[in-house]
PyMOL Python script that loads the backbone (N, CA, C, O; Angstrom):
from pymol import cmd

cmd.read_pdbstr("""\
ATOM      1  N   UNK A   1      16.295  27.098  17.910  1.00  0.00           N
ATOM      2  CA  UNK A   1      15.018  26.414  17.892  1.00  0.00           C
ATOM      3  C   UNK A   1      14.211  26.881  16.685  1.00  0.00           C
ATOM      4  O   UNK A   1      14.191  28.070  16.366  1.00  0.00           O
ATOM      5  N   UNK A   2      13.560  25.960  16.033  1.00  0.00           N
ATOM      6  CA  UNK A   2      12.731  26.288  14.878  1.00  0.00           C
ATOM      7  C   UNK A   2      11.412  26.907  15.334  1.00  0.00           C
ATOM      8  O   UNK A   2      10.847  26.502  16.350  1.00  0.00           O
ATOM      9  N   UNK A   3      10.929  27.883  14.582  1.00  0.00           N
ATOM     10  CA  UNK A   3       9.619  28.460  14.828  1.00  0.00           C
ATOM     11  C   UNK A   3       8.552  27.484  14.325  1.00  0.00           C
ATOM     12  O   UNK A   3       8.837  26.623  13.493  1.00  0.00           O
ATOM     13  N   UNK A   4       7.335  27.621  14.829  1.00  0.00           N
ATOM     14  CA  UNK A   4       6.259  26.703  14.466  1.00  0.00           C
ATOM     15  C   UNK A   4       6.055  26.622  12.957  1.00  0.00           C
ATOM     16  O   UNK A   4       5.915  25.525  12.417  1.00  0.00           O
ATOM     17  N   UNK A   5       6.034  27.750  12.271  1.00  0.00           N
ATOM     18  CA  UNK A   5       5.825  27.729  10.815  1.00  0.00           C
ATOM     19  C   UNK A   5       6.972  27.031  10.093  1.00  0.00           C
ATOM     20  O   UNK A   5       6.749  26.370   9.078  1.00  0.00           O
ATOM     21  N   UNK A   6       8.191  27.168  10.600  1.00  0.00           N
ATOM     22  CA  UNK A   6       9.334  26.462  10.006  1.00  0.00           C
ATOM     23  C   UNK A   6       9.185  24.959  10.190  1.00  0.00           C
ATOM     24  O   UNK A   6       9.490  24.181   9.286  1.00  0.00           O
ATOM     25  N   UNK A   7       8.719  24.560  11.352  1.00  0.00           N
ATOM     26  CA  UNK A   7       8.501  23.137  11.629  1.00  0.00           C
ATOM     27  C   UNK A   7       7.467  22.572  10.656  1.00  0.00           C
ATOM     28  O   UNK A   7       7.673  21.510  10.068  1.00  0.00           O
ATOM     29  N   UNK A   8       6.368  23.280  10.493  1.00  0.00           N
ATOM     30  CA  UNK A   8       5.305  22.813   9.607  1.00  0.00           C
ATOM     31  C   UNK A   8       5.788  22.719   8.169  1.00  0.00           C
ATOM     32  O   UNK A   8       5.479  21.749   7.477  1.00  0.00           O
ATOM     33  N   UNK A   9       6.544  23.712   7.709  1.00  0.00           N
ATOM     34  CA  UNK A   9       7.087  23.666   6.350  1.00  0.00           C
ATOM     35  C   UNK A   9       8.031  22.484   6.179  1.00  0.00           C
ATOM     36  O   UNK A   9       8.005  21.812   5.148  1.00  0.00           O
ATOM     37  N   UNK A  10       8.871  22.224   7.194  1.00  0.00           N
ATOM     38  CA  UNK A  10       9.808  21.103   7.118  1.00  0.00           C
ATOM     39  C   UNK A  10       9.061  19.771   7.055  1.00  0.00           C
ATOM     40  O   UNK A  10       9.463  18.874   6.314  1.00  0.00           O
ATOM     41  N   UNK A  11       7.986  19.631   7.820  1.00  0.00           N
ATOM     42  CA  UNK A  11       7.185  18.413   7.785  1.00  0.00           C
ATOM     43  C   UNK A  11       6.572  18.208   6.404  1.00  0.00           C
ATOM     44  O   UNK A  11       6.641  17.118   5.838  1.00  0.00           O
ATOM     45  N   UNK A  12       5.978  19.257   5.877  1.00  0.00           N
ATOM     46  CA  UNK A  12       5.368  19.168   4.547  1.00  0.00           C
ATOM     47  C   UNK A  12       6.408  18.831   3.481  1.00  0.00           C
ATOM     48  O   UNK A  12       6.166  17.985   2.620  1.00  0.00           O
ATOM     49  N   UNK A  13       7.559  19.487   3.537  1.00  0.00           N
ATOM     50  CA  UNK A  13       8.601  19.246   2.534  1.00  0.00           C
ATOM     51  C   UNK A  13       9.125  17.826   2.625  1.00  0.00           C
ATOM     52  O   UNK A  13       9.335  17.178   1.599  1.00  0.00           O
ATOM     53  N   UNK A  14       9.341  17.330   3.844  1.00  0.00           N
ATOM     54  CA  UNK A  14       9.782  15.945   4.014  1.00  0.00           C
ATOM     55  C   UNK A  14       8.776  14.974   3.446  1.00  0.00           C
ATOM     56  O   UNK A  14       9.149  13.999   2.793  1.00  0.00           O
ATOM     57  N   UNK A  15       7.494  15.231   3.689  1.00  0.00           N
ATOM     58  CA  UNK A  15       6.430  14.370   3.152  1.00  0.00           C
ATOM     59  C   UNK A  15       6.439  14.419   1.635  1.00  0.00           C
ATOM     60  O   UNK A  15       6.405  13.377   0.980  1.00  0.00           O
ATOM     61  N   UNK A  16       6.485  15.614   1.073  1.00  0.00           N
ATOM     62  CA  UNK A  16       6.421  15.762  -0.384  1.00  0.00           C
ATOM     63  C   UNK A  16       7.610  15.095  -1.083  1.00  0.00           C
ATOM     64  O   UNK A  16       7.486  14.629  -2.216  1.00  0.00           O
ATOM     65  N   UNK A  17       8.756  15.051  -0.407  1.00  0.00           N
ATOM     66  CA  UNK A  17       9.931  14.367  -0.970  1.00  0.00           C
ATOM     67  C   UNK A  17       9.887  12.863  -0.723  1.00  0.00           C
ATOM     68  O   UNK A  17      10.691  12.119  -1.287  1.00  0.00           O
ATOM     69  N   UNK A  18       8.963  12.413   0.108  1.00  0.00           N
ATOM     70  CA  UNK A  18       8.917  10.991   0.445  1.00  0.00           C
ATOM     71  C   UNK A  18      10.115  10.562   1.270  1.00  0.00           C
ATOM     72  O   UNK A  18      10.639   9.462   1.095  1.00  0.00           O
ATOM     73  N   UNK A  19      10.546  11.434   2.168  1.00  0.00           N
ATOM     74  CA  UNK A  19      11.774  11.243   2.942  1.00  0.00           C
ATOM     75  C   UNK A  19      11.423  11.168   4.428  1.00  0.00           C
ATOM     76  O   UNK A  19      11.180  12.192   5.066  1.00  0.00           O
ATOM     77  N   UNK A  20      11.398   9.955   4.971  1.00  0.00           N
ATOM     78  CA  UNK A  20      11.045   9.753   6.369  1.00  0.00           C
ATOM     79  C   UNK A  20      11.954  10.477   7.336  1.00  0.00           C
ATOM     80  O   UNK A  20      11.484  11.045   8.322  1.00  0.00           O
ATOM     81  N   UNK A  21      13.257  10.467   7.071  1.00  0.00           N
ATOM     82  CA  UNK A  21      14.201  11.154   7.961  1.00  0.00           C
ATOM     83  C   UNK A  21      13.972  12.657   7.945  1.00  0.00           C
ATOM     84  O   UNK A  21      14.020  13.301   8.993  1.00  0.00           O
ATOM     85  N   UNK A  22      13.723  13.226   6.761  1.00  0.00           N
ATOM     86  CA  UNK A  22      13.459  14.667   6.672  1.00  0.00           C
ATOM     87  C   UNK A  22      12.142  15.017   7.349  1.00  0.00           C
ATOM     88  O   UNK A  22      12.033  16.054   8.002  1.00  0.00           O
ATOM     89  N   UNK A  23      11.141  14.152   7.194  1.00  0.00           N
ATOM     90  CA  UNK A  23       9.859  14.390   7.850  1.00  0.00           C
ATOM     91  C   UNK A  23      10.036  14.411   9.369  1.00  0.00           C
ATOM     92  O   UNK A  23       9.458  15.262  10.046  1.00  0.00           O
ATOM     93  N   UNK A  24      10.817  13.498   9.899  1.00  0.00           N
ATOM     94  CA  UNK A  24      10.977  13.375  11.350  1.00  0.00           C
ATOM     95  C   UNK A  24      11.994  14.355  11.940  1.00  0.00           C
ATOM     96  O   UNK A  24      12.021  14.554  13.155  1.00  0.00           O
ATOM     97  N   UNK A  25      12.815  14.960  11.112  1.00  0.00           N
ATOM     98  CA  UNK A  25      13.916  15.813  11.600  1.00  0.00           C
ATOM     99  C   UNK A  25      13.490  16.927  12.559  1.00  0.00           C
ATOM    100  O   UNK A  25      14.227  17.200  13.507  1.00  0.00           O
ATOM    101  N   UNK A  26      12.341  17.585  12.365  1.00  0.00           N
ATOM    102  CA  UNK A  26      11.979  18.663  13.290  1.00  0.00           C
ATOM    103  C   UNK A  26      11.611  18.196  14.697  1.00  0.00           C
ATOM    104  O   UNK A  26      11.562  19.003  15.626  1.00  0.00           O
ATOM    105  N   UNK A  27      11.350  16.895  14.858  1.00  0.00           N
ATOM    106  CA  UNK A  27      10.934  16.393  16.157  1.00  0.00           C
ATOM    107  C   UNK A  27      12.124  16.185  17.089  1.00  0.00           C
ATOM    108  O   UNK A  27      13.251  15.959  16.647  1.00  0.00           O
ATOM    109  N   UNK A  28      11.846  16.267  18.381  1.00  0.00           N
ATOM    110  CA  UNK A  28      12.863  15.957  19.389  1.00  0.00           C
ATOM    111  C   UNK A  28      13.239  14.481  19.270  1.00  0.00           C
ATOM    112  O   UNK A  28      12.447  13.660  18.809  1.00  0.00           O
ATOM    113  N   UNK A  29      14.439  14.168  19.686  1.00  0.00           N
ATOM    114  CA  UNK A  29      14.916  12.780  19.638  1.00  0.00           C
ATOM    115  C   UNK A  29      13.957  11.845  20.377  1.00  0.00           C
ATOM    116  O   UNK A  29      13.749  10.707  19.954  1.00  0.00           O
ATOM    117  N   UNK A  30      13.370  12.324  21.487  1.00  0.00           N
ATOM    118  CA  UNK A  30      12.486  11.485  22.304  1.00  0.00           C
ATOM    119  C   UNK A  30      11.002  11.795  22.073  1.00  0.00           C
ATOM    120  O   UNK A  30      10.187  11.661  22.986  1.00  0.00           O
ATOM    121  N   UNK A  31      10.661  12.207  20.858  1.00  0.00           N
ATOM    122  CA  UNK A  31       9.283  12.575  20.518  1.00  0.00           C
ATOM    123  C   UNK A  31       8.303  11.452  20.808  1.00  0.00           C
ATOM    124  O   UNK A  31       8.628  10.273  20.672  1.00  0.00           O
ATOM    125  N   UNK A  32       7.098  11.834  21.210  1.00  0.00           N
ATOM    126  CA  UNK A  32       5.962  10.929  21.239  1.00  0.00           C
ATOM    127  C   UNK A  32       5.038  11.410  20.131  1.00  0.00           C
ATOM    128  O   UNK A  32       4.497  12.513  20.204  1.00  0.00           O
ATOM    129  N   UNK A  33       4.857  10.588  19.109  1.00  0.00           N
ATOM    130  CA  UNK A  33       4.078  10.940  17.923  1.00  0.00           C
ATOM    131  C   UNK A  33       2.892  10.003  17.850  1.00  0.00           C
ATOM    132  O   UNK A  33       3.060   8.783  17.867  1.00  0.00           O
ATOM    133  N   UNK A  34       1.696  10.558  17.770  1.00  0.00           N
ATOM    134  CA  UNK A  34       0.491   9.753  17.631  1.00  0.00           C
ATOM    135  C   UNK A  34       0.014   9.904  16.196  1.00  0.00           C
ATOM    136  O   UNK A  34      -0.331  11.003  15.761  1.00  0.00           O
ATOM    137  N   UNK A  35      -0.006   8.802  15.465  1.00  0.00           N
ATOM    138  CA  UNK A  35      -0.343   8.873  14.040  1.00  0.00           C
ATOM    139  C   UNK A  35      -1.858   8.888  13.828  1.00  0.00           C
ATOM    140  O   UNK A  35      -2.637   8.812  14.779  1.00  0.00           O
ATOM    141  N   UNK A  36      -2.245   8.986  12.583  1.00  0.00           N
ATOM    142  CA  UNK A  36      -3.646   9.116  12.209  1.00  0.00           C
ATOM    143  C   UNK A  36      -4.480   7.911  12.646  1.00  0.00           C
ATOM    144  O   UNK A  36      -5.696   8.030  12.800  1.00  0.00           O
ATOM    145  N   UNK A  37      -3.859   6.773  12.842  1.00  0.00           N
ATOM    146  CA  UNK A  37      -4.566   5.576  13.304  1.00  0.00           C
ATOM    147  C   UNK A  37      -4.565   5.438  14.821  1.00  0.00           C
ATOM    148  O   UNK A  37      -5.106   4.475  15.365  1.00  0.00           O
ATOM    149  N   UNK A  38      -3.949   6.416  15.508  1.00  0.00           N
ATOM    150  CA  UNK A  38      -3.891   6.387  16.962  1.00  0.00           C
ATOM    151  C   UNK A  38      -2.739   5.598  17.527  1.00  0.00           C
ATOM    152  O   UNK A  38      -2.661   5.398  18.739  1.00  0.00           O
ATOM    153  N   UNK A  39      -1.833   5.138  16.664  1.00  0.00           N
ATOM    154  CA  UNK A  39      -0.659   4.398  17.144  1.00  0.00           C
ATOM    155  C   UNK A  39       0.349   5.379  17.733  1.00  0.00           C
ATOM    156  O   UNK A  39       0.608   6.441  17.167  1.00  0.00           O
ATOM    157  N   UNK A  40       0.906   5.006  18.864  1.00  0.00           N
ATOM    158  CA  UNK A  40       1.901   5.842  19.532  1.00  0.00           C
ATOM    159  C   UNK A  40       3.283   5.404  19.079  1.00  0.00           C
ATOM    160  O   UNK A  40       3.654   4.237  19.203  1.00  0.00           O
ATOM    161  N   UNK A  41       4.042   6.366  18.549  1.00  0.00           N
ATOM    162  CA  UNK A  41       5.409   6.105  18.093  1.00  0.00           C
ATOM    163  C   UNK A  41       6.350   6.876  19.015  1.00  0.00           C
ATOM    164  O   UNK A  41       6.210   8.086  19.190  1.00  0.00           O
ATOM    165  N   UNK A  42       7.296   6.173  19.592  1.00  0.00           N
ATOM    166  CA  UNK A  42       8.248   6.767  20.530  1.00  0.00           C
ATOM    167  C   UNK A  42       9.601   6.921  19.860  1.00  0.00           C
ATOM    168  O   UNK A  42      10.205   5.930  19.449  1.00  0.00           O
ATOM    169  N   UNK A  43      10.084   8.148  19.744  1.00  0.00           N
ATOM    170  CA  UNK A  43      11.428   8.410  19.237  1.00  0.00           C
ATOM    171  C   UNK A  43      11.443   8.835  17.775  1.00  0.00           C
ATOM    172  O   UNK A  43      10.669   8.339  16.955  1.00  0.00           O
ATOM    173  N   UNK A  44      12.337   9.760  17.473  1.00  0.00           N
ATOM    174  CA  UNK A  44      12.463  10.297  16.117  1.00  0.00           C
ATOM    175  C   UNK A  44      12.775   9.213  15.104  1.00  0.00           C
ATOM    176  O   UNK A  44      12.221   9.224  14.004  1.00  0.00           O
ATOM    177  N   UNK A  45      13.649   8.275  15.446  1.00  0.00           N
ATOM    178  CA  UNK A  45      14.018   7.238  14.482  1.00  0.00           C
ATOM    179  C   UNK A  45      12.833   6.334  14.156  1.00  0.00           C
ATOM    180  O   UNK A  45      12.705   5.875  13.021  1.00  0.00           O
ATOM    181  N   UNK A  46      11.969   6.072  15.128  1.00  0.00           N
ATOM    182  CA  UNK A  46      10.776   5.267  14.883  1.00  0.00           C
ATOM    183  C   UNK A  46       9.828   6.026  13.947  1.00  0.00           C
ATOM    184  O   UNK A  46       9.294   5.448  13.000  1.00  0.00           O
ATOM    185  N   UNK A  47       9.622   7.316  14.214  1.00  0.00           N
ATOM    186  CA  UNK A  47       8.764   8.135  13.350  1.00  0.00           C
ATOM    187  C   UNK A  47       9.319   8.140  11.925  1.00  0.00           C
ATOM    188  O   UNK A  47       8.566   7.986  10.964  1.00  0.00           O
ATOM    189  N   UNK A  48      10.626   8.316  11.791  1.00  0.00           N
ATOM    190  CA  UNK A  48      11.257   8.328  10.461  1.00  0.00           C
ATOM    191  C   UNK A  48      11.053   6.990   9.750  1.00  0.00           C
ATOM    192  O   UNK A  48      10.661   6.958   8.583  1.00  0.00           O
ATOM    193  N   UNK A  49      11.318   5.899  10.446  1.00  0.00           N
ATOM    194  CA  UNK A  49      11.198   4.566   9.836  1.00  0.00           C
ATOM    195  C   UNK A  49       9.758   4.232   9.462  1.00  0.00           C
ATOM    196  O   UNK A  49       9.501   3.709   8.377  1.00  0.00           O
ATOM    197  N   UNK A  50       8.827   4.530  10.347  1.00  0.00           N
ATOM    198  CA  UNK A  50       7.417   4.226  10.068  1.00  0.00           C
ATOM    199  C   UNK A  50       6.906   5.059   8.899  1.00  0.00           C
ATOM    200  O   UNK A  50       6.151   4.559   8.065  1.00  0.00           O
ATOM    201  N   UNK A  51       7.312   6.323   8.832  1.00  0.00           N
ATOM    202  CA  UNK A  51       6.878   7.158   7.715  1.00  0.00           C
ATOM    203  C   UNK A  51       7.553   6.735   6.411  1.00  0.00           C
ATOM    204  O   UNK A  51       6.945   6.806   5.343  1.00  0.00           O
ATOM    205  N   UNK A  52       8.795   6.303   6.496  1.00  0.00           N
ATOM    206  CA  UNK A  52       9.460   5.858   5.263  1.00  0.00           C
ATOM    207  C   UNK A  52       8.735   4.662   4.665  1.00  0.00           C
ATOM    208  O   UNK A  52       8.611   4.551   3.446  1.00  0.00           O
ATOM    209  N   UNK A  53       8.255   3.768   5.523  1.00  0.00           N
ATOM    210  CA  UNK A  53       7.477   2.624   5.036  1.00  0.00           C
ATOM    211  C   UNK A  53       6.244   3.106   4.270  1.00  0.00           C
ATOM    212  O   UNK A  53       5.899   2.556   3.224  1.00  0.00           O
ATOM    213  N   UNK A  54       5.588   4.130   4.798  1.00  0.00           N
ATOM    214  CA  UNK A  54       4.412   4.683   4.119  1.00  0.00           C
ATOM    215  C   UNK A  54       4.788   5.358   2.805  1.00  0.00           C
ATOM    216  O   UNK A  54       4.109   5.187   1.792  1.00  0.00           O
ATOM    217  N   UNK A  55       5.876   6.126   2.831  1.00  0.00           N
ATOM    218  CA  UNK A  55       6.308   6.842   1.624  1.00  0.00           C
ATOM    219  C   UNK A  55       6.727   5.871   0.515  1.00  0.00           C
ATOM    220  O   UNK A  55       6.596   6.175  -0.670  1.00  0.00           O
ATOM    221  N   UNK A  56       7.221   4.725   0.908  1.00  0.00           N
ATOM    222  CA  UNK A  56       7.656   3.732  -0.077  1.00  0.00           C
ATOM    223  C   UNK A  56       6.491   2.897  -0.621  1.00  0.00           C
ATOM    224  O   UNK A  56       6.650   2.171  -1.602  1.00  0.00           O
ATOM    225  N   UNK A  57       5.322   3.002   0.019  1.00  0.00           N
ATOM    226  CA  UNK A  57       4.192   2.161  -0.394  1.00  0.00           C
ATOM    227  C   UNK A  57       2.944   3.011  -0.644  1.00  0.00           C
ATOM    228  O   UNK A  57       2.852   3.685  -1.671  1.00  0.00           O
ATOM    229  N   UNK A  58       2.000   2.986   0.269  1.00  0.00           N
ATOM    230  CA  UNK A  58       0.672   3.553   0.017  1.00  0.00           C
ATOM    231  C   UNK A  58       0.637   5.065  -0.156  1.00  0.00           C
ATOM    232  O   UNK A  58      -0.281   5.581  -0.792  1.00  0.00           O
ATOM    233  N   UNK A  59       1.606   5.791   0.390  1.00  0.00           N
ATOM    234  CA  UNK A  59       1.616   7.253   0.256  1.00  0.00           C
ATOM    235  C   UNK A  59       2.680   7.741  -0.727  1.00  0.00           C
ATOM    236  O   UNK A  59       3.024   8.923  -0.729  1.00  0.00           O
ATOM    237  N   UNK A  60       3.195   6.855  -1.548  1.00  0.00           N
ATOM    238  CA  UNK A  60       4.203   7.242  -2.550  1.00  0.00           C
ATOM    239  C   UNK A  60       3.639   8.373  -3.422  1.00  0.00           C
ATOM    240  O   UNK A  60       2.563   8.245  -4.005  1.00  0.00           O
ATOM    241  N   UNK A  61       4.381   9.471  -3.497  1.00  0.00           N
ATOM    242  CA  UNK A  61       4.010  10.596  -4.346  1.00  0.00           C
ATOM    243  C   UNK A  61       2.870  11.454  -3.821  1.00  0.00           C
ATOM    244  O   UNK A  61       2.415  12.359  -4.520  1.00  0.00           O
ATOM    245  N   UNK A  62       2.401  11.195  -2.612  1.00  0.00           N
ATOM    246  CA  UNK A  62       1.271  11.975  -2.088  1.00  0.00           C
ATOM    247  C   UNK A  62       1.723  13.353  -1.611  1.00  0.00           C
ATOM    248  O   UNK A  62       2.890  13.566  -1.280  1.00  0.00           O
ATOM    249  N   UNK A  63       0.782  14.265  -1.586  1.00  0.00           N
ATOM    250  CA  UNK A  63       1.020  15.646  -1.132  1.00  0.00           C
ATOM    251  C   UNK A  63      -0.095  16.016  -0.165  1.00  0.00           C
ATOM    252  O   UNK A  63      -1.224  15.544  -0.291  1.00  0.00           O
ATOM    253  N   UNK A  64       0.233  16.862   0.796  1.00  0.00           N
ATOM    254  CA  UNK A  64      -0.773  17.369   1.709  1.00  0.00           C
ATOM    255  C   UNK A  64      -0.295  18.641   2.385  1.00  0.00           C
ATOM    256  O   UNK A  64       0.884  18.989   2.329  1.00  0.00           O
ATOM    257  N   UNK A  65      -1.225  19.322   3.019  1.00  0.00           N
ATOM    258  CA  UNK A  65      -0.916  20.528   3.773  1.00  0.00           C
ATOM    259  C   UNK A  65      -1.369  20.307   5.208  1.00  0.00           C
ATOM    260  O   UNK A  65      -2.369  19.638   5.469  1.00  0.00           O
ATOM    261  N   UNK A  66      -0.621  20.875   6.114  1.00  0.00           N
ATOM    262  CA  UNK A  66      -0.935  20.745   7.538  1.00  0.00           C
ATOM    263  C   UNK A  66      -1.887  21.861   7.959  1.00  0.00           C
ATOM    264  O   UNK A  66      -1.715  23.024   7.595  1.00  0.00           O
ATOM    265  N   UNK A  67      -2.892  21.474   8.733  1.00  0.00           N
ATOM    266  CA  UNK A  67      -3.793  22.453   9.346  1.00  0.00           C
ATOM    267  C   UNK A  67      -3.665  22.305  10.861  1.00  0.00           C
ATOM    268  O   UNK A  67      -3.952  21.244  11.415  1.00  0.00           O
ATOM    269  N   UNK A  68      -3.239  23.360  11.515  1.00  0.00           N
ATOM    270  CA  UNK A  68      -3.036  23.331  12.963  1.00  0.00           C
ATOM    271  C   UNK A  68      -4.377  23.539  13.656  1.00  0.00           C
ATOM    272  O   UNK A  68      -5.093  24.503  13.387  1.00  0.00           O
ATOM    273  N   UNK A  69      -4.695  22.618  14.547  1.00  0.00           N
ATOM    274  CA  UNK A  69      -5.922  22.707  15.332  1.00  0.00           C
ATOM    275  C   UNK A  69      -5.677  23.477  16.631  1.00  0.00           C
ATOM    276  O   UNK A  69      -6.504  24.285  17.054  1.00  0.00           O
ATOM    277  N   UNK A  70      -4.522  23.209  17.257  1.00  0.00           N
ATOM    278  CA  UNK A  70      -4.207  23.840  18.537  1.00  0.00           C
ATOM    279  C   UNK A  70      -2.695  23.837  18.736  1.00  0.00           C
ATOM    280  O   UNK A  70      -2.016  22.884  18.354  1.00  0.00           O
ATOM    281  N   UNK A  71      -2.174  24.897  19.330  1.00  0.00           N
ATOM    282  CA  UNK A  71      -0.763  24.992  19.672  1.00  0.00           C
ATOM    283  C   UNK A  71      -0.652  25.328  21.155  1.00  0.00           C
ATOM    284  O   UNK A  71      -1.332  26.222  21.659  1.00  0.00           O
ATOM    285  N   UNK A  72       0.220  24.593  21.843  1.00  0.00           N
ATOM    286  CA  UNK A  72       0.491  24.886  23.250  1.00  0.00           C
ATOM    287  C   UNK A  72       1.994  24.955  23.443  1.00  0.00           C
ATOM    288  O   UNK A  72       2.704  23.982  23.186  1.00  0.00           O
ATOM    289  N   UNK A  73       2.476  26.094  23.890  1.00  0.00           N
ATOM    290  CA  UNK A  73       3.888  26.252  24.216  1.00  0.00           C
ATOM    291  C   UNK A  73       4.079  25.849  25.673  1.00  0.00           C
ATOM    292  O   UNK A  73       3.579  26.511  26.582  1.00  0.00           O
ATOM    293  N   UNK A  74       4.805  24.761  25.885  1.00  0.00           N
ATOM    294  CA  UNK A  74       5.046  24.289  27.243  1.00  0.00           C
ATOM    295  C   UNK A  74       6.240  24.986  27.869  1.00  0.00           C
ATOM    296  O   UNK A  74       6.330  25.110  29.090  1.00  0.00           O
ATOM    297  N   UNK A  75       7.162  25.442  27.019  1.00  0.00           N
ATOM    298  CA  UNK A  75       8.327  26.198  27.467  1.00  0.00           C
ATOM    299  C   UNK A  75       8.898  26.896  26.237  1.00  0.00           C
ATOM    300  O   UNK A  75       8.323  26.817  25.152  1.00  0.00           O
ATOM    301  N   UNK A  76      10.028  27.579  26.404  1.00  0.00           N
ATOM    302  CA  UNK A  76      10.666  28.246  25.274  1.00  0.00           C
ATOM    303  C   UNK A  76      11.149  27.258  24.220  1.00  0.00           C
ATOM    304  O   UNK A  76      11.335  27.632  23.062  1.00  0.00           O
ATOM    305  N   UNK A  77      11.354  25.999  24.609  1.00  0.00           N
ATOM    306  CA  UNK A  77      11.897  25.027  23.664  1.00  0.00           C
ATOM    307  C   UNK A  77      10.971  23.836  23.402  1.00  0.00           C
ATOM    308  O   UNK A  77      11.360  22.891  22.716  1.00  0.00           O
ATOM    309  N   UNK A  78       9.744  23.875  23.947  1.00  0.00           N
ATOM    310  CA  UNK A  78       8.822  22.750  23.765  1.00  0.00           C
ATOM    311  C   UNK A  78       7.460  23.280  23.323  1.00  0.00           C
ATOM    312  O   UNK A  78       6.864  24.135  23.978  1.00  0.00           O
ATOM    313  N   UNK A  79       6.983  22.751  22.196  1.00  0.00           N
ATOM    314  CA  UNK A  79       5.654  23.098  21.697  1.00  0.00           C
ATOM    315  C   UNK A  79       4.888  21.812  21.399  1.00  0.00           C
ATOM    316  O   UNK A  79       5.449  20.848  20.879  1.00  0.00           O
ATOM    317  N   UNK A  80       3.621  21.811  21.731  1.00  0.00           N
ATOM    318  CA  UNK A  80       2.744  20.702  21.400  1.00  0.00           C
ATOM    319  C   UNK A  80       1.814  21.192  20.301  1.00  0.00           C
ATOM    320  O   UNK A  80       1.088  22.171  20.472  1.00  0.00           O
ATOM    321  N   UNK A  81       1.848  20.493  19.166  1.00  0.00           N
ATOM    322  CA  UNK A  81       0.979  20.837  18.046  1.00  0.00           C
ATOM    323  C   UNK A  81      -0.067  19.756  17.869  1.00  0.00           C
ATOM    324  O   UNK A  81       0.265  18.577  17.744  1.00  0.00           O
ATOM    325  N   UNK A  82      -1.308  20.149  17.859  1.00  0.00           N
ATOM    326  CA  UNK A  82      -2.400  19.252  17.503  1.00  0.00           C
ATOM    327  C   UNK A  82      -2.761  19.653  16.077  1.00  0.00           C
ATOM    328  O   UNK A  82      -3.323  20.724  15.847  1.00  0.00           O
ATOM    329  N   UNK A  83      -2.431  18.776  15.115  1.00  0.00           N
ATOM    330  CA  UNK A  83      -2.620  19.132  13.707  1.00  0.00           C
ATOM    331  C   UNK A  83      -3.202  17.979  12.915  1.00  0.00           C
ATOM    332  O   UNK A  83      -3.127  16.812  13.299  1.00  0.00           O
ATOM    333  N   UNK A  84      -3.774  18.354  11.816  1.00  0.00           N
ATOM    334  CA  UNK A  84      -4.315  17.376  10.882  1.00  0.00           C
ATOM    335  C   UNK A  84      -3.851  17.759   9.492  1.00  0.00           C
ATOM    336  O   UNK A  84      -3.245  18.814   9.306  1.00  0.00           O
ATOM    337  N   UNK A  85      -4.127  16.924   8.527  1.00  0.00           N
ATOM    338  CA  UNK A  85      -3.694  17.244   7.168  1.00  0.00           C
ATOM    339  C   UNK A  85      -4.908  17.465   6.282  1.00  0.00           C
ATOM    340  O   UNK A  85      -5.948  16.829   6.448  1.00  0.00           O
ATOM    341  N   UNK A  86      -4.754  18.358   5.364  1.00  0.00           N
ATOM    342  CA  UNK A  86      -5.793  18.626   4.367  1.00  0.00           C
ATOM    343  C   UNK A  86      -5.517  17.841   3.117  1.00  0.00           C
ATOM    344  O   UNK A  86      -6.278  17.927   2.153  1.00  0.00           O
TER     345      UNK A  86
END
""", "prot")
cmd.dss("prot")
cmd.show_as("cartoon", "prot")
cmd.util.cbc("prot")
cmd.orient("prot")
C-alpha cells in the first residue's frame, strides 16, 4: 500500500506529465472522486479518462501542488483525503 505522501507525489507527477492514467493510478479501482466542480466520478478508468480530457485541452501544461485539508484513515488499506490544489 502506498503511503499518503507517495500518493500525493504520484498525483502531482501524473498531472505535471499530463497523463490521466498516471494521475488516476493511486486510486482504488472503485474510487469515488469528486472533482472541483462537484461532479462525482465513479471508478479509476472514469477519473483517468476525464482528467485526460482536461490535460489535452484547458489544463495542458499546467502545474500545481496538493494541499491536504483533512486525512481520515478508515482502515489499514483505506484513506480518505480531503485536498485542494495550490
